[in-house]
C-alpha positions, 0 to 999 in steps of 0.5 A, a space after each residue: 499551538 504545538 511548539 516546533 523543534 528548534 534543534 532536531 539533531 538530538 531528541 528525547 523520545 523515550 523516558 530518560 533516553 536521549 537518541 541521536 542519528 546513528 552513524 549508519 544514517 549519517 549520510 545524505 542529510 541534505 535531502 528530504 527525499 532519500 536517494 534510495 527511494 528515487 525510482 525504487 519499485 514498491 510492493 504493498 503487502 497485506 500481511 493477513 493475506 500474503 502467506 501463512 508461514 506459521 499455522 501455530 499462530 493462527 487466530 483462534 475462535 476465542 480471539 475472534 469472538 472478542 471482535 465479533 461476538 456473533 460468530 458461530 460455534 464452529 468458526 475457524 480459519 478460512 481455507 487459503 485456497 477456497 473459492 473467494 466468493 463461496 460462502 461457507 455453511 455458517 456464513 450462509 446461515 447468517 443471511 448476509 452476503 460476502 461484504 458482511 462476512 469478509 471482515 469476519 474471515 481470517 486466513 492466517 497470514 503472518 510475518 513468518 510468511 513474508 520472511 519466507 517469501 523475501 527471495 521471491 520479491 528479490 527475484 521479482 526485482 522489488 526494492 521496497 515493501 510497504 507493509 500495511 498495519 501490523 500493530 496489535 488490533 482485533 481486525 484483519 486489516 489492523 487499522 483499528 490499532 489496540 496500540 502502536 508499540 506492539 506487533 499483533 501477537 498473531 503475526 508472531 510465534 507466541 500469541 499467548 505469551 506476548 499477551 501476557 508480557 504486554 499485559 504487565 506494562 503501563 501502555 503509555 509509559 515507554 519505560 515499561 515496554 517489553 519487546 515481545 516475540 512478534 515485535 522481535 520478529 518484525 525487526 528480524 523481517 526488516 533485517 532479512 529484507 535489508 540483506 536482500 537490498 529490500 527497504 521496508 516501511 510501516 503503516 502509521 495509523 495515527 488518525 485513530 485508535 480502535 475502540 479496543 485500544 488501551 486508551 479507549 477502554 480506559 475511557 469506557 471504564 472510568 469515564 470522566 476520571 480516565 487520564 485518556 479522555 482528552 485523547 478523543 472527542 467524547 460527546 457523552 460518557 456512559 452514566 446510568 443516572 443521567 441515562 447517557 451512553 458513551 458517544 464519541 467521534 469515530 472515523 466516517 461513522 465506523 464505530 470500530 474507530 475512535 478519532 484522536 485529537 490533535 492537540 494533546 501533548 501526552 498523546 503526541 508523546 505516545 505516538 513519537 515514542 512508538 515511532 522511535 521504537 520502530 525507527 531506531 529499535 534498541 533491543 536488550 541494549 543493542 541498536 538494531 536495524 529499524 524501519 526505513 520509513 512510514 506510510 501515513 494513513 489518512 495524512 490529510 486528516 491530520 494538521 500540517 503542524 503535527 506532521 512537521 514536528 513528527 517528520 523532524 523527529 523521525 529524520 533526526 533518528 534516520 535522515 534517510 527515512 522515507 515518509 509517504 502521506 496518504 492524501 486523496 485530494 486534487 493535485 495541488 493540495 496533495 503536493 502541499 504535504 511534500 516539502 523538507 518539513 513534511 513528507 518525501 512523497 504521497 500515494 499518487 492517486 492522481 496518477 492512478 486516476 489518469 491511468 484509469 482514464 487513458 488505458 481503461 475507459 480510454 476517455 482521455 486522448 494521448 495529448 490530453 493524457 500527456 498534458 494532465 501528466 505534466 500538470 501532475 508532475 509540476 504540482 510537486 517539487 522537482 526533488 520528489 518527482 522520482 519518488 512519487 508512489 505511482 500506484 495502479 491499485 491498493 488495498 482500498 481500491 479495485 484491482 486494476 485487472 478487474 477494473 479493466 474487465 469493468 471499464 465503466 464501473 465507478 472508480 475511486 479516482 481522486 475522491 476519498 469515499 473508501 467506505 462507499 461500496 460503489 467505489 470498491 466493486 460492490 455493485 450488482 453489475 460488477 463482473 467478477 470473472 477472471 480477465 481474458 487474454 486481451 484484458 491481461 494484455 491491457 494490464 501488461 500495456 499499463 505495466 509498460 507505462 508504469 515501469 518506464 515513467 518517472 516516479 516509484 512504481 508500486 505493485 499491490 501483492 498479486 497484481 504481478 501474477 494476475 490476481 483479480 477481485 471485486 471489492 477491497 483487496 484482502 484476497 489471499 495471495 496466489 502461489 504456484 505451490 498451492 492448488 486453488 479451488 476454481 471460482 464458481 460463484 457470482 458475487 452477491 453485491 452484499 445481499 443474501 446469497 442468491 446461489 448463482 453459479 458462473 457458466 464456468 469455473 474460473 481457474 485460480 493460479 499464477 498467470 505466468 505470462 503476466 508474472 514474467 512480464 512484470 519481472 522483465 519490466 522491473 529488471 529493465 528498470 533496474 538495468 537502466 538509470 534513464 528509466 529510474 531517474 532520467 528526465 522526460 521528453 514527450 516525442 509523440 502524442 498522436 490522438 488520431 492514431 492513439 500513440 504516445 511516445 516519450 524519451 527518458 535520459 540520464 547519464 548519457 543513456 536515452 531510452 524511448 518508450 512508445 505506447 499504442 493505446 489503439 486497436 490496430 498495429 502501427 508503424 511509428 516514425 521517430 525523428 532520429 539519426 541514431 539506431 535503437 535496440 529493442 529491449 522489451 520485444 526481443 533484440 532487434 535493432 532499428 536503424 535510421 533511414 533519411 533521419 527517421 527510425 521506423 518501429 512497428 508497435 502491436 495493437 494495445 502494446 508498447 516498445 522500449 528502445 535503447 538509443 545506440 
């Protein structure tokens, strides 16, 4: 049983180093949900796929071949603007499909690319960046960490020099750790984001390390004599005399991962030291601005006791840290992770599932949708409801835009089966075409709801410019200053290429109407406290007319949101003696007549009204 902390004011994380909360973090210690995180708009970034700001650090064929020895001799970085579904000659030669070849591709996105586009995010209105893993790893997604205490060298300016520097360390001894150029650039990214009032959270992948990690490689080499052998569940060591092979517990059968045990003090010490390094970095004797919180991968695979200890240590360093668990279970078990000794929030997959059922497949009526939302809100502590990470999609799920094109496709929903291709668009009948105007309008309707509903809305990079895709979301970001090839090929569902071409090429470019819509909504949310932190009251849930209306109120301000989920325009009567000014569809004011305000709402559209 892990011993919990009796005094979290002062904690020792690094060897010989006692750290306390800095003055900059001394305020707002009363709540486990930091004030800044309530109602903030999040933006998830896959670093490899966001922007290539420094081509000089691109992964080389030699680096990539360490991970995929079967790469062809001519392997190189994949063109950013190429047809996502088209296979190169080398990819066709292996006889496999896109699902096999995608992990072998690298696009060159890096930290400098994110820094270069921070002004874009500020203009959009983003208040928080959820950064997918950036720690050293062999893969593009980086959930198979080599270590937790170094940023991947290919995300920084000097990959070769960083590897030399890291190679001089004793990996599990924090006293020997150096700050590589990639590490320093990560801190600079945080500081540059803070200058623009944008917070940054890192992805903590503490359920498993990659099989290329320093610890697992030591086990592979030394077997029973490795000091790291108890970090993992080892079924058998490699022994030629016993004719046994190295067998270990992996995550869901994926052999690039080695699951970590949850009862090893030395392992806990390493995780805590790595966490502290990024939460309160000390570089060249100077305390620098650290990460604003953590998204915890596979949090519901790790015992509560570990998270209680870990959360206490993080909050001792930064009382305003935002801690978010990735939990994909029904409402109540997920909510059990959100409390003062646990997380501030979770990835709200229940919200995502209800969005799909109401707006996409339209299986839920307005009254049922409203009732299920109320049940979801009630499952969480009131203090945390405005900080719930309300996602529409993520790197693990279908893009919402493509799901709208395929409303009857299998979905992630509340289930955790991320490895099942049928839940990620890898199905033979999944239509990979670009959404049409009507489908983009439905995406915009969903955005109206997301940006006006209680919680913290979350955007997956590229949703705001109309990106679409089958499968997990590692498609390169679409930028207005780049010219993209049209998508000409159909998706082959993971089988050998069939050579089929689309009837017409889908033009890949920023969908400006979608971008401006998201930007407008985010700015509305920022301008009106009622939309960020206000109470919620349902006004209309009309199943026959497919109408839902609710009000948000805070600080003397009331905003009414009307959603028409049907296929016909509606005129909606609000019982009120006040006038309302339209915020979304122009500046028209609707006055009360005989205690009613009549508001026209287009088919599949919404209205956002400010009470005068």
